[in-house]
C-alpha positions in Angstrom: 0.0 0.0 0.0 1.1 3.6 -0.5 1.4 6.1 2.3 2.5 9.7 2.8 5.4 9.6 5.3 7.2 12.0 7.5 10.8 10.7 7.9 12.2 13.9 9.6 10.4 17.0 10.9 9.9 19.9 8.6 7.5 21.5 6.1 5.1 19.6 4.0 7.4 19.5 1.0 9.7 17.1 2.9 7.0 14.4 3.0 7.5 11.3 0.8 5.1 8.9 -0.9 6.3 5.4 0.1 5.3 1.9 -0.8 4.7 -0.2 2.3 3.5 -3.7 3.2 -0.2 -4.0 3.8 -1.2 -3.2 7.4 -2.2 -5.9 9.9 -4.6 -5.2 12.8 -3.5 -5.7 16.4 -5.9 -7.0 19.0 -8.9 -4.6 19.4 -8.1 -2.9 16.0 -9.3 -2.8 12.5 -7.5 -2.0 9.2 -9.5 0.4 7.0 -9.2 0.8 3.2 -9.2 4.6 3.2 -11.6 6.3 0.8 -11.2 9.8 2.3 -8.9 11.4 4.9 -9.2 15.0 6.1 -6.4 17.5 6.2 -6.2 19.7 9.4 -3.9 22.4 10.7 -2.8 19.9 13.4 -1.3 17.8 10.6 1.0 20.7 9.7 2.0 21.1 13.3 2.7 17.3 13.8 5.1 17.0 10.9 6.9 20.1 12.1 7.2 18.7 15.7 5.1 21.6 17.1 2.1 19.5 18.3 1.3 17.9 21.6 1.1 14.5 19.9 4.5 13.2 18.9 4.4 9.8 17.1 7.8 8.1 16.5 9.4 8.7 13.1 8.6 7.8 10.4 4.8 8.2 10.5 1.9 9.3 8.3 -0.1 12.4 9.2 -3.9 12.4 8.9 -6.2 12.1 11.9 -9.6 11.4 10.4 -10.5 8.7 7.9 -13.6 7.1 6.3 -13.5 3.9 4.3 -14.2 0.2 4.3 -13.1 -2.3 7.0 -10.4 -4.5 5.4 -9.5 -6.7 8.3 -10.3 -7.1 12.0 -8.0 -8.0 15.0 -8.5 -10.3 17.8 -11.5 -9.5 20.0 -13.2 -7.3 17.5 -16.8 -8.5 17.1 -18.9 -5.3 16.4 -17.2 -4.6 13.1 -16.8 -6.9 10.1 -14.8 -6.7 6.8 -16.7 -4.8 4.2 -18.4 -2.5 6.7 -18.3 1.3 5.9 -16.9 3.3 8.8 -15.5 6.6 9.9 -12.7 6.7 12.5 -10.5 9.1 14.4 -7.0 7.7 14.2 -4.8 10.6 15.5 -2.2 10.0 12.8 -1.7 7.5 9.9 -4.7 8.5 7.8 -2.9 9.9 4.7 -2.4 6.5 3.2 -4.3 3.8 1.3 -4.8 1.9 4.6 -5.1 2.9 8.2 -5.2 1.2 11.5 -7.9 2.3 14.0 -9.1 1.2 17.4 -12.4 -0.6 16.9 -14.0 1.6 19.6 -12.9 4.7 17.6 -14.9 3.5 14.6 -18.5 4.6 13.8 -20.5 2.6 11.2 -21.7 4.6 8.2 -25.0 4.1 6.4 -24.7 3.1 2.7 -25.7 6.5 1.4 -23.2 8.5 3.5 -20.5 10.1 1.3 -17.0 9.2 2.5 -15.6 12.7 2.2 -18.4 14.3 4.2 -18.2 11.6 6.9 -14.4 12.0 7.2 -14.8 15.8 7.5 -17.2 15.5 10.5 -15.6 13.9 13.5 -12.7 16.1 14.6 -14.1 19.5 13.5 -17.6 19.1 14.8 -16.5 17.0 17.8 -14.1 19.8 18.8 -16.6 22.6 18.2 -19.5 20.8 20.1 -17.2 20.0 23.0 -16.1 23.7 23.1 -19.4 25.4 22.8 -21.9 23.0 24.4 -19.7 21.5 27.1 -16.8 23.9 28.0 -18.6 27.2 27.4 -22.2 26.0 28.1 -23.4 28.3 25.3 -27.1 29.2 25.8 -29.8 30.3 23.4 -29.9 34.0 23.1 -26.2 34.5 23.9 -23.8 36.1 21.4 -20.9 33.9 20.0 -17.9 35.4 18.2 -16.0 32.8 16.0 -12.5 33.8 15.0 -11.1 32.0 11.9 -14.7 31.3 11.1 -14.2 30.0 7.5 -11.8 27.2 8.5 -12.9 23.6 9.3 -13.5 24.0 13.1 -14.6 27.6 12.7 -17.4 26.8 10.2 -18.5 23.9 12.4 -18.6 26.4 15.4 -20.8 28.8 13.3 -23.3 26.0 12.6 -23.3 24.5 16.1 -23.7 28.0 17.7 -26.8 28.5 15.5 -28.1 25.0 16.4 -27.7 26.0 20.1 -29.7 29.2 19.5 -27.0 31.7 19.7 -26.4 34.9 17.7 -23.2 34.2 15.7 -20.6 36.7 14.6 -18.1 35.3 12.1 -14.6 36.8 11.7 -12.4 35.9 8.7 -9.9 37.4 6.4 -11.8 38.0 3.2 -15.3 38.8 1.8 -15.3 35.4 0.0 -14.7 33.5 3.2 -17.3 35.5 5.1 -19.8 34.8 2.4 -19.4 31.1 3.1 -19.9 31.8 6.8 -23.2 33.6 6.1 -24.3 30.6 4.0 -23.7 28.4 7.0 -25.7 30.6 9.4 -23.6 33.6 10.6 -25.7 36.5 11.6 -23.0 39.2 11.3 -19.4 39.3 10.0 -16.0 40.9 10.7 -13.4 41.2 8.0 -9.9 41.2 9.4 -8.6 42.9 6.2 -10.8 46.0 6.5 -12.3 46.2 9.9 -10.8 47.2 13.2 -11.6 44.1 15.3 -12.5 45.9 18.6 -14.5 48.6 17.0 -16.5 46.2 14.9 -17.2 43.9 17.9 -18.4 46.9 19.9 -20.7 48.0 17.1 -22.2 44.5 16.6 -22.8 43.9 20.3 -23.9 47.4 21.4 -20.6 47.7 23.3 -21.6 44.8 25.6 -19.2 42.3 24.0 -19.8 38.6 23.1 -20.7 36.1 25.7 -18.4 33.4 24.2 -15.4 33.8 21.9 -14.2 30.7 20.0 -10.5 31.1 19.1 -8.7 28.5 16.9 -6.4 31.2 15.6 -4.3 32.7 18.4 -1.6 35.2 17.5 -2.5 38.9 17.0 -6.2 38.5 17.3 -6.4 37.0 20.8 -5.7 40.0 23.0 -8.0 42.5 21.2 -10.8 39.9 21.1 -10.4 39.1 24.8 -10.4 42.9 25.7 -13.8 43.0 23.9 -15.4 40.1 25.7 -18.6 40.6 27.7 -19.2 40.4 31.5 -18.8 36.7 32.6 -17.7 35.9 29.1 -16.0 32.6 28.2 -12.9 32.6 26.0 -12.3 29.3 24.3 -8.7 28.4 23.6 -9.1 26.0 20.7 -5.8 26.2 18.7 -3.1 28.4 17.2 -3.5 28.4 13.4 -1.8 31.8 13.3 1.4 30.0 14.5 1.9 32.1 17.6 0.8 31.2 21.1 -0.4 34.5 22.6 0.1 35.7 26.1 -2.7 37.5 27.9 -2.5 40.0 30.8 -4.6 38.2 33.5 -6.0 41.5 34.8 -8.3 41.4 31.8 -10.0 38.3 33.1 -10.4 39.9 36.5 -11.9 43.1 35.1 -14.5 41.3 33.0 -15.2 38.4 35.4 -14.3 36.3 32.4 -13.0 32.8 32.0 -10.2 31.4 29.8 -11.3 27.9 28.9 -9.1 25.3 27.3 -10.5 22.9 24.7 -8.7 19.6 24.0 -11.1 17.3 22.2 -8.7 14.5 21.7 -8.1 14.1 25.5 -11.8 14.6 26.2 -12.7 11.6 23.9 -10.3 9.4 25.9 -11.3 10.5 29.4 -15.1 11.0 28.8 -16.1 8.7 25.9 -19.7 8.4 27.1 -20.2 12.2 26.9 -18.6 12.3 23.4 -20.9 9.5 22.2 -23.9 11.4 23.4 -22.6 14.5 21.6 -22.5 12.7 18.3 -26.0 11.3 18.8 -27.3 14.9 19.1 -25.2 16.1 16.2 -26.4 13.2 14.0 -29.9 14.4 14.6 -28.9 18.0 13.6 -27.4 16.7 10.4 -30.7 14.9 9.5 -32.7 18.1 10.3 -30.3 20.2 8.1 -28.9 22.3 11.0 -25.4 21.0 10.3 -23.9 20.8 6.7 -20.3 19.7 6.7 -18.6 21.6 3.8 -15.8 20.0 1.8 -14.3 22.6 -0.5 -11.5 20.6 -2.2 -10.3 17.1 -2.9 -6.6 16.1 -3.4 -5.0 12.9 -4.6 -2.6 11.1 -2.3 0.3 12.4 -4.4 -1.0 16.0 -3.7 -0.9 15.7 0.1 2.0 18.2 0.5 0.0 20.7 -1.5 -3.0 20.2 0.7 -1.0 20.7 3.8 0.7 23.8 2.3 -2.8 25.2 1.5 -3.9 24.6 5.1 -0.8 26.3 6.5 -1.2 29.3 4.2 -4.9 29.7 5.2 -6.1 29.3 1.7 -8.7 26.7 2.7 -12.4 27.3 3.3 -14.2 24.6 5.3 -12.6 21.2 5.0 -10.4 19.6 2.4 -9.8 15.8 2.0 -7.3 13.5 0.5 -8.8 10.6 -1.6 -6.3 7.8 -2.0 
């Protein structure tokens, strides 16, 4: 089988396309013939050795896959070869085959597109955990989503609306903001033309948002946090800007505000029952049309480096997938 491999840490152009033996499942695992694997900013960080997960070299990036079960390991009874599944694998997905823990696999109906299924688990799981669980976002509150046109950002826009919030989307171009509006945003902020603090004040009657969802970090964090409302909750989701910001803690004191960490991967390990319940609710929202995962581009396996470069350069709207 073919796989994208990281032999030494560095930028995406250092990745290689290798021919490897077919994978064999260990006890409690399945091997999946990958039909679609998503590309996330975390994949860029992991190959550059800037992520909390550090698999031993060499490895394949790619955290989410959808495909068909090829083989099952000892003790696996719920899944059978030939079943369609989606799985969170943490790494190893950018390949023709991937190994996954059986309990990390969710069976797919026959009519579920593989690319849409793969695009769902990490982004929507992260955003639901952030908004519904960590922030306890309530109907009628105001949510500001930074980096709103990216994968997790667009998911946050949709989930915020599903929870009954008023959603303000912030992104770096009119084209990206147009996609946010299509997915439910009530108001927008364009980083390229708007003063962030002035625009937040204008859109909230100077009260500030109740919840801020930040997967970007960098230069936007402090001005956004200075604009948060009384008892606001600032969700630390990621650092797509590349810079981990530092905040003066007196700002939290003055607003009675909370800085709330969001680590979905650890949450799924420590609280799997709550995560399962979240996906039950979100599945219902998909059926009702409240959630519409958006895949904007497909790449061949040979184009994985380009896909990662596009993610790193913030040229991506929604989600992109690799189709081996």
